[in-house]
C-alpha angles and dihedrals in degrees: 000000000000120000113233094200093125096052089045091051092049091046090054092047092050092047093050092048091049091049091047091052092050091047091050090052090050093049093047093048128333088210089068087071087072092062134070091270097094087061088065087070087077093065094076088048092056091046093049092045088058097040093044091047092052092044091052090047089055091049091052095044090246127326120282093220146344093272093061091052091046093052093049094050092042090055090056091048096045095049094045096047092043090055092043095048092046091051090049090053092049090047092055098037107032113012098044115004089176091061098086091059092047091050092047091052092048093046090053091049092049093046092047091051092048095047092047089050090055092046098248110184114256094245092053090044092052091046092052092047091050091052090052092047090051092051117099113227094184109105117238132191090260094048090048092052089050089050092051090049092047091049090050092049095047090041090053091053093049090043090055092050094045092044088058088059100041093042092070108112116250106224091204092064116083112220115258118231116245115252 
């Protein structure tokens, strides 16, 4: 049985980097969490999925098939997003329980400014703002499970795409004999 220590290590590294980025945004200004900036935390994940997949390929002496590459990259994605999503839950529920209300307020401000900029009619603007005000930004067990599932689904898609890239045999690597 193959050891997946390298994908696990890269998953942990990616998760820690993503958490550090989110924490840095929070420390700089919690309101920045209501923007697109938290999405940038996924860039190191993609990089480490590629780098970790290639590193693991070198350790194996090339992948035997696409499935082996996919599983390795999926492990990296799953561990990183599980850590990141869990930290996000703790940030909103334990570390700063007032954060969801701050994010909601800032999101409404941002949406209002954007809709006014594009000339949205007042009735549509009021309707959109009301929907946002009715929305609950406090994470629940159900919403967290949906977030884990969504991360796994999106991670699977990205893992499949990245596995296509990292599965390519490297001619400079001599094949390792099976033990």
